[in-house]
N, CA and C atoms as a LAMMPS dump frame, in Angstrom:
ITEM: TIMESTEP
0
ITEM: NUMBER OF ATOMS
537
ITEM: BOX BOUNDS ff ff ff
-5.0000000000000000e+02 5.0000000000000000e+02
-5.0000000000000000e+02 5.0000000000000000e+02
-5.0000000000000000e+02 5.0000000000000000e+02
ITEM: ATOMS id mol type element x y z
1 1 1 N 75.153 285.662 318.817
2 1 2 C 75.175 284.934 317.81
3 1 3 C 76.007 284.785 316.592
4 2 1 N 76.873 283.824 316.272
5 2 2 C 77.869 284.078 315.712
6 2 3 C 77.384 283.595 313.936
7 3 1 N 77.178 284.5 312.941
8 3 2 C 76.858 284.407 311.7
9 3 3 C 77.651 284.396 310.552
10 4 1 N 77.5 283.365 309.648
11 4 2 C 78.675 283.375 308.522
12 4 3 C 78.31 284.54 307.649
13 5 1 N 77.156 285.508 307.577
14 5 2 C 76.812 286.35 306.85
15 5 3 C 76.53 287.4 307.63
16 6 1 N 76.785 288.796 307.565
17 6 2 C 75.997 289.731 308.248
18 6 3 C 74.549 289.784 307.451
19 7 1 N 74.553 289.748 306.168
20 7 2 C 73.229 290.088 305.664
21 7 3 C 72.985 289.087 304.337
22 8 1 N 71.93 288.742 304.044
23 8 2 C 71.52 287.684 303.1
24 8 3 C 70.566 288.348 301.876
25 9 1 N 70.585 288.522 300.977
26 9 2 C 69.586 289.116 299.802
27 9 3 C 68.714 288.31 299.303
28 10 1 N 67.346 288.632 299.7
29 10 2 C 66.231 287.726 298.95
30 10 3 C 65.702 288.379 297.946
31 11 1 N 65.491 287.91 296.557
32 11 2 C 64.778 288.862 295.694
33 11 3 C 64.405 287.949 294.393
34 12 1 N 63.424 288.305 293.716
35 12 2 C 62.9 287.456 292.465
36 12 3 C 63.969 288.009 291.068
37 13 1 N 64.017 286.901 290.106
38 13 2 C 65.091 287.152 289.145
39 13 3 C 64.813 288.07 288.451
40 14 1 N 63.575 288.762 288.29
41 14 2 C 63.212 289.727 287.555
42 14 3 C 63.91 291.073 288.2
43 15 1 N 64.283 291.279 289.433
44 15 2 C 64.806 292.367 290.166
45 15 3 C 66.286 292.275 290.538
46 16 1 N 66.937 291.211 289.994
47 16 2 C 68.383 291.039 290.08
48 16 3 C 69.5 291.757 289.492
49 17 1 N 68.975 292.859 288.638
50 17 2 C 69.778 294.083 288.136
51 17 3 C 70.072 295.214 289.23
52 18 1 N 69.007 295.31 290.19
53 18 2 C 69.009 296.051 291.234
54 18 3 C 69.713 295.524 292.344
55 19 1 N 69.444 294.391 292.651
56 19 2 C 69.97 293.755 293.993
57 19 3 C 71.542 293.567 293.474
58 20 1 N 72.014 293.435 292.363
59 20 2 C 73.414 292.963 292.197
60 20 3 C 74.096 294.302 292.28
61 21 1 N 73.384 295.62 291.988
62 21 2 C 73.968 296.775 292.446
63 21 3 C 74.063 297.142 294.013
64 22 1 N 72.918 296.713 294.622
65 22 2 C 72.946 296.751 296.14
66 22 3 C 74.24 296.02 296.442
67 23 1 N 74.205 294.607 296.085
68 23 2 C 75.395 293.678 296.307
69 23 3 C 76.785 294.271 296.571
70 24 1 N 77.01 294.99 295.191
71 24 2 C 77.978 295.457 295.153
72 24 3 C 78.92 296.456 295.843
73 25 1 N 77.656 297.295 296.142
74 25 2 C 78.037 298.758 297.166
75 25 3 C 78.153 298.411 298.358
76 26 1 N 77.398 297.089 298.977
77 26 2 C 77.487 296.599 300.213
78 26 3 C 78.962 295.824 300.379
79 27 1 N 79.489 295.399 299.392
80 27 2 C 80.865 294.708 299.62
81 27 3 C 81.72 296.094 299.47
82 28 1 N 81.7 296.958 298.96
83 28 2 C 82.682 298.005 298.978
84 28 3 C 82.542 298.68 300.512
85 29 1 N 81.529 298.618 301.138
86 29 2 C 81.296 298.693 302.5
87 29 3 C 81.802 298.052 303.432
88 30 1 N 82.442 296.725 302.858
89 30 2 C 82.721 295.838 303.781
90 30 3 C 82.11 294.873 304.464
91 31 1 N 80.875 294.773 303.967
92 31 2 C 79.707 294.099 304.489
93 31 3 C 79.897 292.526 303.911
94 32 1 N 79.452 291.464 304.732
95 32 2 C 79.828 290.283 304.244
96 32 3 C 78.276 289.779 303.942
97 33 1 N 78.19 289.505 302.746
98 33 2 C 76.923 289.459 302.238
99 33 3 C 76.583 288.12 301.231
100 34 1 N 75.35 287.369 301.419
101 34 2 C 75.173 286.359 301.002
102 34 3 C 73.889 287.062 299.596
103 35 1 N 74.802 286.761 298.107
104 35 2 C 73.828 286.925 297.022
105 35 3 C 73.929 285.551 296.529
106 36 1 N 72.673 285.135 296.298
107 36 2 C 73.076 283.595 295.381
108 36 3 C 73.433 283.603 293.762
109 37 1 N 73.554 284.628 293.194
110 37 2 C 74.399 284.702 291.885
111 37 3 C 76.128 284.961 292.28
112 38 1 N 76.432 285.352 293.321
113 38 2 C 78.093 285.805 293.402
114 38 3 C 78.631 284.595 293.282
115 39 1 N 79.917 284.656 292.71
116 39 2 C 80.743 283.455 292.762
117 39 3 C 80.764 282.688 294.066
118 40 1 N 81.024 283.603 295.32
119 40 2 C 81.527 282.872 296.517
120 40 3 C 79.665 282.197 296.522
121 41 1 N 78.894 282.519 296.462
122 41 2 C 77.571 281.507 296.502
123 41 3 C 77.727 280.568 295.767
124 42 1 N 77.813 281.005 294.629
125 42 2 C 77.696 279.415 293.688
126 42 3 C 78.646 278.453 294.112
127 43 1 N 79.762 278.482 294.766
128 43 2 C 80.659 277.561 295.468
129 43 3 C 79.908 276.977 296.403
130 44 1 N 79.072 277.708 297.149
131 44 2 C 78.553 277.014 298.446
132 44 3 C 77.077 276.105 297.989
133 45 1 N 76.315 276.677 296.963
134 45 2 C 75.725 276.021 296.154
135 45 3 C 75.667 274.959 295.305
136 46 1 N 76.868 275.057 294.736
137 46 2 C 77.216 273.779 293.808
138 46 3 C 76.837 272.551 294.137
139 47 1 N 76.069 271.761 293.54
140 47 2 C 76.074 270.488 293.968
141 47 3 C 75.078 270.194 294.929
142 48 1 N 74.64 271.14 295.614
143 48 2 C 73.507 270.762 297.151
144 48 3 C 72.167 271.173 297.054
145 49 1 N 71.593 270.541 297.803
146 49 2 C 70.238 271.023 297.359
147 49 3 C 69.884 272.191 297.874
148 50 1 N 69.401 273.241 297.043
149 50 2 C 69.269 274.547 297.156
150 50 3 C 68.247 275.336 298.117
151 51 1 N 67.269 274.628 298.51
152 51 2 C 66.432 274.435 299.522
153 51 3 C 67.003 274.295 300.758
154 52 1 N 67.825 273.363 301.181
155 52 2 C 68.485 273.165 302.168
156 52 3 C 69.45 274.384 302.497
157 53 1 N 70.028 274.633 301.239
158 53 2 C 70.912 275.904 301.648
159 53 3 C 70.503 276.98 302.016
160 54 1 N 69.554 277.205 301.294
161 54 2 C 68.589 278.679 301.396
162 54 3 C 67.965 278.791 302.906
163 55 1 N 67.558 277.484 303.484
164 55 2 C 66.986 277.46 304.578
165 55 3 C 68.303 277.536 305.669
166 56 1 N 69.386 277.071 305.619
167 56 2 C 70.395 277.554 306.461
168 56 3 C 70.968 278.953 306.379
169 57 1 N 70.728 279.436 305.032
170 57 2 C 71.314 280.965 305.34
171 57 3 C 70.238 281.969 305.879
172 58 1 N 68.989 281.845 305.335
173 58 2 C 68.178 282.805 305.678
174 58 3 C 67.462 282.492 306.976
175 59 1 N 67.81 281.445 307.347
176 59 2 C 67.109 281.116 308.802
177 59 3 C 68.004 281.242 309.711
178 60 1 N 69.377 280.748 309.771
179 60 2 C 70.271 280.351 310.622
180 60 3 C 71.749 281.474 310.607
181 61 1 N 72.076 281.482 309.272
182 61 2 C 73.469 281.736 308.962
183 61 3 C 73.789 283.265 308.647
184 62 1 N 72.583 284.233 308.61
185 62 2 C 72.539 285.346 308.268
186 62 3 C 72.159 286.313 309.232
187 63 1 N 72.709 287.235 309.992
188 63 2 C 72.333 288.102 310.935
189 63 3 C 71.123 288.952 310.287
190 64 1 N 70.97 289.461 309.207
191 64 2 C 69.969 290.096 308.725
192 64 3 C 69.386 289.69 307.363
193 65 1 N 68.256 289.789 307.354
194 65 2 C 67.929 289.451 305.518
195 65 3 C 67.058 290.503 304.92
196 66 1 N 67.637 290.985 303.9
197 66 2 C 66.773 291.869 303.276
198 66 3 C 65.719 291.004 302.096
199 67 1 N 64.618 291.668 302.3
200 67 2 C 63.847 291.021 301.338
201 67 3 C 63.477 292.377 300.007
202 68 1 N 63.545 292.066 299.122
203 68 2 C 63.342 292.878 297.803
204 68 3 C 62.081 292.609 297.462
205 69 1 N 61.111 293.439 298.029
206 69 2 C 59.739 292.757 297.588
207 69 3 C 59.155 293.728 296.345
208 70 1 N 58.505 292.891 295.286
209 70 2 C 57.942 293.468 294.342
210 70 3 C 56.833 292.744 293.834
211 71 1 N 56.247 293.05 292.84
212 71 2 C 54.983 292.036 292.371
213 71 3 C 55.822 290.715 291.788
214 72 1 N 56.919 290.973 291.277
215 72 2 C 57.593 289.531 290.904
216 72 3 C 58.015 288.664 292.266
217 73 1 N 58.381 289.365 293.247
218 73 2 C 58.733 288.734 294.452
219 73 3 C 57.508 287.784 294.938
220 74 1 N 56.487 288.491 295.194
221 74 2 C 55.137 287.739 295.564
222 74 3 C 54.376 286.595 294.974
223 75 1 N 54.704 286.954 293.674
224 75 2 C 54.274 285.723 292.413
225 75 3 C 55.259 284.787 292.558
226 76 1 N 56.305 284.663 292.905
227 76 2 C 57.422 283.554 293.088
228 76 3 C 57.246 282.787 294.231
229 77 1 N 57.64 281.463 294.099
230 77 2 C 57.605 280.661 294.843
231 77 3 C 58.811 280.634 296.036
232 78 1 N 59.932 280.655 295.231
233 78 2 C 61.399 280.38 296.171
234 78 3 C 61.187 281.911 296.741
235 79 1 N 61.433 283.01 296.212
236 79 2 C 61.627 284.171 297.381
237 79 3 C 60.621 284.231 298.495
238 80 1 N 59.262 283.928 298.058
239 80 2 C 58.311 283.824 299.454
240 80 3 C 58.742 282.857 300.323
241 81 1 N 59.057 281.828 299.943
242 81 2 C 59.803 280.471 300.914
243 81 3 C 60.926 281.078 301.758
244 82 1 N 61.824 281.848 300.885
245 82 2 C 62.738 282.443 301.714
246 82 3 C 62.246 283.398 302.689
247 83 1 N 61.409 284.24 302.435
248 83 2 C 60.804 285.375 303.285
249 83 3 C 60.007 284.583 304.801
250 84 1 N 59.473 283.489 304.072
251 84 2 C 58.71 282.786 305.46
252 84 3 C 59.704 281.922 306.439
253 85 1 N 61.059 281.547 305.741
254 85 2 C 61.969 281.052 306.408
255 85 3 C 62.765 282.158 307.228
256 86 1 N 62.819 283.392 306.744
257 86 2 C 63.649 284.281 307.402
258 86 3 C 62.484 285.039 308.634
259 87 1 N 61.196 285.05 308.458
260 87 2 C 60.176 285.092 309.477
261 87 3 C 60.031 284.344 310.405
262 88 1 N 60.226 282.936 310.083
263 88 2 C 60.242 282.089 311.241
264 88 3 C 61.28 281.953 311.893
265 89 1 N 62.451 282.049 311.386
266 89 2 C 63.376 281.891 312.478
267 89 3 C 64.25 283.402 312.974
268 90 1 N 63.836 284.249 312.524
269 90 2 C 64.198 285.391 313.189
270 90 3 C 62.697 286.187 313.969
271 91 1 N 61.622 285.948 313.37
272 91 2 C 60.244 286.677 314.047
273 91 3 C 60.527 287.815 313.92
274 92 1 N 60.092 288.718 315.1
275 92 2 C 59.876 290.424 314.666
276 92 3 C 60.869 291.114 315.487
277 93 1 N 62.332 290.483 315.359
278 93 2 C 63.473 291.086 316.08
279 93 3 C 64.165 292.118 315.479
280 94 1 N 63.695 292.52 314.138
281 94 2 C 63.987 293.537 313.489
282 94 3 C 65.041 293.184 312.632
283 95 1 N 65.453 291.971 312.385
284 95 2 C 66.462 291.269 311.403
285 95 3 C 66.094 290.92 310.12
286 96 1 N 64.887 291.315 309.816
287 96 2 C 64.209 290.595 308.679
288 96 3 C 63.804 292.234 308.235
289 97 1 N 64.27 292.487 306.948
290 97 2 C 64.19 294.031 306.549
291 97 3 C 63.43 293.971 304.933
292 98 1 N 62.385 293.962 305.109
293 98 2 C 61.503 294.17 303.607
294 98 3 C 61.852 295.628 303.148
295 99 1 N 61.986 295.495 301.726
296 99 2 C 62.276 296.581 300.96
297 99 3 C 61.072 296.72 299.892
298 100 1 N 60.311 297.59 299.749
299 100 2 C 59.411 297.684 298.755
300 100 3 C 59.794 298.424 297.694
301 101 1 N 60.178 297.689 296.653
302 101 2 C 60.926 298.403 295.644
303 101 3 C 60.262 299.032 294.321
304 102 1 N 58.718 298.574 294.284
305 102 2 C 57.379 298.764 293.36
306 102 3 C 56.719 299.218 294.129
307 103 1 N 56.384 299.227 295.383
308 103 2 C 55.332 299.499 296.275
309 103 3 C 54.652 298.547 296.676
310 104 1 N 54.722 297.223 296.035
311 104 2 C 53.893 296.012 296.324
312 104 3 C 54.297 295.599 298.013
313 105 1 N 53.429 295.4 298.748
314 105 2 C 53.708 294.927 299.828
315 105 3 C 53.87 293.427 300.469
316 106 1 N 54.397 293.047 301.265
317 106 2 C 54.342 291.576 301.587
318 106 3 C 52.939 291.393 302.456
319 107 1 N 52.343 290.142 301.965
320 107 2 C 50.959 290.005 302.432
321 107 3 C 50.794 290.265 304.347
322 108 1 N 49.978 290.826 304.868
323 108 2 C 49.665 291.116 306.286
324 108 3 C 49.942 290.002 307.182
325 109 1 N 49.459 288.781 306.553
326 109 2 C 49.539 287.648 307.154
327 109 3 C 50.982 287.166 307.599
328 110 1 N 52.132 287.668 306.663
329 110 2 C 53.307 287.313 306.647
330 110 3 C 53.916 288.269 307.95
331 111 1 N 53.459 289.601 307.899
332 111 2 C 54.322 290.333 308.907
333 111 3 C 53.287 291.489 309.489
334 112 1 N 53.693 291.989 310.408
335 112 2 C 52.988 293.101 311.26
336 112 3 C 53.599 294.621 310.708
337 113 1 N 52.868 295.379 309.959
338 113 2 C 53.629 296.52 309.47
339 113 3 C 53.758 297.292 310.816
340 114 1 N 53.138 297.428 311.849
341 114 2 C 53.587 297.954 313.021
342 114 3 C 54.789 297.542 313.669
343 115 1 N 55.081 296.675 313.456
344 115 2 C 56.486 295.786 314.359
345 115 3 C 57.308 295.756 313.374
346 116 1 N 57.284 295.532 312.039
347 116 2 C 58.296 295.169 311.184
348 116 3 C 58.881 296.35 310.518
349 117 1 N 60.041 296.603 310.648
350 117 2 C 61.041 297.979 310.002
351 117 3 C 60.979 297.527 308.501
352 118 1 N 60.523 298.455 307.539
353 118 2 C 60.599 298.227 306.33
354 118 3 C 60.589 299.522 305.492
355 119 1 N 61.242 299.74 304.338
356 119 2 C 60.906 301.354 303.837
357 119 3 C 60.915 300.977 301.965
358 120 1 N 60.597 301.946 301.717
359 120 2 C 60.543 301.998 300.142
360 120 3 C 61.666 302.502 299.387
361 121 1 N 62.143 301.878 298.441
362 121 2 C 63.066 302.854 297.413
363 121 3 C 63.34 301.68 296.448
364 122 1 N 63.791 302.14 295.096
365 122 2 C 64.615 301.331 293.971
366 122 3 C 65.691 302.137 293.366
367 123 1 N 66.507 302.692 294.429
368 123 2 C 67.451 303.154 294.292
369 123 3 C 68.647 302.477 295.067
370 124 1 N 69.676 301.826 294.309
371 124 2 C 70.744 300.896 294.907
372 124 3 C 71.342 301.291 295.768
373 125 1 N 72.159 302.564 295.814
374 125 2 C 72.918 303.294 296.737
375 125 3 C 72.08 303.658 298.004
376 126 1 N 70.948 303.907 297.841
377 126 2 C 70.18 304.397 298.948
378 126 3 C 69.843 303.25 299.949
379 127 1 N 69.211 302.103 299.177
380 127 2 C 69.206 300.889 299.763
381 127 3 C 70.452 300.381 300.519
382 128 1 N 71.377 300.288 299.631
383 128 2 C 72.856 299.631 300.421
384 128 3 C 73.162 300.416 301.539
385 129 1 N 73.101 302.143 301.333
386 129 2 C 73.553 302.475 302.58
387 129 3 C 72.896 302.364 303.946
388 130 1 N 71.408 302.156 303.841
389 130 2 C 70.28 302.081 304.676
390 130 3 C 70.712 300.245 305.609
391 131 1 N 70.965 299.559 304.737
392 131 2 C 71.275 298.306 305.18
393 131 3 C 72.893 298.313 305.791
394 132 1 N 73.785 298.888 305.146
395 132 2 C 75.047 298.986 305.923
396 132 3 C 74.779 299.63 307.58
397 133 1 N 74.052 300.605 307.405
398 133 2 C 74.126 301.238 308.501
399 133 3 C 73.304 300.393 309.482
400 134 1 N 72.255 299.506 309.087
401 134 2 C 71.799 298.549 310.28
402 134 3 C 72.607 297.974 310.648
403 135 1 N 73.515 296.915 309.786
404 135 2 C 74.482 296.201 310.212
405 135 3 C 75.377 296.988 311.157
406 136 1 N 75.951 298.138 310.796
407 136 2 C 76.899 298.817 311.604
408 136 3 C 76.506 299 313.363
409 137 1 N 75.091 299.334 312.825
410 137 2 C 74.638 300.06 314.405
411 137 3 C 74.462 298.533 315.254
412 138 1 N 74.208 297.114 314.707
413 138 2 C 73.922 296.152 315.321
414 138 3 C 75.387 295.608 315.828
415 139 1 N 76.281 295.843 315.071
416 139 2 C 77.955 295.401 315.62
417 139 3 C 78.25 296.36 316.853
418 140 1 N 78.222 297.711 316.507
419 140 2 C 78.23 298.595 317.615
420 140 3 C 77.737 298.441 318.813
421 141 1 N 76.332 297.952 318.931
422 141 2 C 75.762 297.526 320.122
423 141 3 C 76.343 296.108 320.562
424 142 1 N 76.686 295.373 319.883
425 142 2 C 77.532 294.36 320.559
426 142 3 C 78.941 294.313 320.301
427 143 1 N 79.502 295.401 320.42
428 143 2 C 80.728 295.708 320.322
429 143 3 C 81.753 295.371 319.765
430 144 1 N 81.315 295.25 318.502
431 144 2 C 82.052 294.42 317.347
432 144 3 C 82.376 295.642 316.296
433 145 1 N 83.339 296.107 315.916
434 145 2 C 83.583 297.276 315.092
435 145 3 C 83.25 296.591 313.484
436 146 1 N 82.79 297.566 312.482
437 146 2 C 82.761 297.133 311.347
438 146 3 C 83.062 298.673 310.664
439 147 1 N 83.982 298.96 310.163
440 147 2 C 84.533 300.639 309.348
441 147 3 C 84.061 301.555 310.718
442 148 1 N 84.969 301.233 311.749
443 148 2 C 84.29 302.114 312.771
444 148 3 C 84.261 303.56 312.809
445 149 1 N 85.124 304.251 311.962
446 149 2 C 85.077 305.893 311.619
447 149 3 C 83.427 306.239 311.005
448 150 1 N 82.939 305.226 310.343
449 150 2 C 81.551 305.332 309.978
450 150 3 C 80.311 305.459 311.016
451 151 1 N 80.349 304.965 311.952
452 151 2 C 79.305 304.563 312.807
453 151 3 C 78.652 305.667 313.367
454 152 1 N 79.228 306.638 313.713
455 152 2 C 78.744 308.046 314.345
456 152 3 C 78.029 308.665 313.17
457 153 1 N 78.455 308.753 312.242
458 153 2 C 77.74 309.494 310.617
459 153 3 C 76.559 308.585 310.465
460 154 1 N 76.687 307.012 310.212
461 154 2 C 75.464 306.518 310.191
462 154 3 C 74.201 306.746 310.943
463 155 1 N 74.641 306.923 312.38
464 155 2 C 73.473 307.101 313.299
465 155 3 C 72.946 308.576 313.141
466 156 1 N 73.689 309.313 312.778
467 156 2 C 73.105 310.578 312.726
468 156 3 C 72.178 310.532 311.398
469 157 1 N 72.649 310.021 310.435
470 157 2 C 71.819 310.099 309.237
471 157 3 C 70.584 309.305 309.368
472 158 1 N 70.694 308.311 310.22
473 158 2 C 69.403 307.143 310.122
474 158 3 C 68.389 307.967 310.962
475 159 1 N 68.875 308.795 311.891
476 159 2 C 67.503 309.375 312.66
477 159 3 C 67.251 310.636 312.123
478 160 1 N 67.675 311.292 310.653
479 160 2 C 66.976 312.699 310.174
480 160 3 C 65.755 312.597 309.817
481 161 1 N 65.18 311.346 309.776
482 161 2 C 63.718 311.413 309.057
483 161 3 C 62.972 310.274 309.303
484 162 1 N 61.486 310.154 309.544
485 162 2 C 60.933 309.081 309.701
486 162 3 C 60.366 308.91 308.328
487 163 1 N 60.316 307.685 307.547
488 163 2 C 59.591 307.579 306.457
489 163 3 C 57.948 307.623 306.508
490 164 1 N 57.185 308.054 305.507
491 164 2 C 55.562 308.347 305.631
492 164 3 C 55.469 307.186 305.351
493 165 1 N 54.122 306.97 306.075
494 165 2 C 53.548 305.789 306.164
495 165 3 C 54.189 304.577 306.855
496 166 1 N 55.299 304.436 307.668
497 166 2 C 56.151 303.682 307.98
498 166 3 C 55.911 303.816 309.653
499 167 1 N 55.066 302.558 310.131
500 167 2 C 54.491 302.987 311.575
501 167 3 C 55.22 302.034 312.539
502 168 1 N 56.589 301.318 312.081
503 168 2 C 57.452 300.226 312.714
504 168 3 C 57.488 301.328 314.314
505 169 1 N 57.892 300.584 315.18
506 169 2 C 58.048 301.362 316.413
507 169 3 C 59.875 301.407 316.621
508 170 1 N 60.7 300.51 315.678
509 170 2 C 62.091 300.85 315.77
510 170 3 C 62.135 300.929 314.315
511 171 1 N 62.607 302.189 313.997
512 171 2 C 62.998 302.498 312.508
513 171 3 C 64.291 302.96 312.471
514 172 1 N 64.972 302.752 311.182
515 172 2 C 66.226 303.239 310.891
516 172 3 C 65.902 303.581 309.466
517 173 1 N 66.62 304.717 309.156
518 173 2 C 66.292 305.249 307.356
519 173 3 C 67.307 306.094 307.008
520 174 1 N 67.494 306.462 306.157
521 174 2 C 68.581 307.011 305.449
522 174 3 C 68.15 308.491 304.837
523 175 1 N 69.164 309.289 304.805
524 175 2 C 68.729 310.648 304.175
525 175 3 C 68.817 310.452 302.518
526 176 1 N 68.172 311.255 302.307
527 176 2 C 68.25 311.215 300.421
528 176 3 C 69.528 311.93 300.126
529 177 1 N 70.499 311.347 299.502
530 177 2 C 71.45 312.031 298.829
531 177 3 C 71.774 312.577 297.842
532 178 1 N 70.618 312.729 297.049
533 178 2 C 70.262 313.296 295.687
534 178 3 C 69.988 314.528 295.87
535 179 1 N 70.308 315.387 297.174
536 179 2 C 69.889 316.552 297.267
537 179 3 C 70.624 317.405 296.102
């Protein structure tokens, strides 16, 4: 599948500061990111029906979708619609990555916690490292290189631990770099 974006970021407006930091970390890592407030995204969104654009982005044009789940996310209509679109189009193939930033989970009717990879963090560098590792591992599997020297390092770091309480069968996690 040839996607326009390697990853799209879905979030509630109240959590934009955290997601903005993640977006900048991912850009430095060379990851092609859809982040609605970015200048690039505003060009795409300008004058168009945002619902249609988000359907295309979160459902068709992003290889991965990161959901920054919080109490604000669950309470807002637009982010929850983005999550529904992502799960409807990507299913349980591991392309939708919920990130629980305040411990609030997605409704169980939306995902199966035993088959959906998720993790908890409110640290933008940690989140970006995890997401970049996921993208790189995917590209390596598809024989497409993204920052090739980092691939082996990322694979080693993502296999160092399993997060407590996460029962997903296919998990990718990062090391805590604040040791």
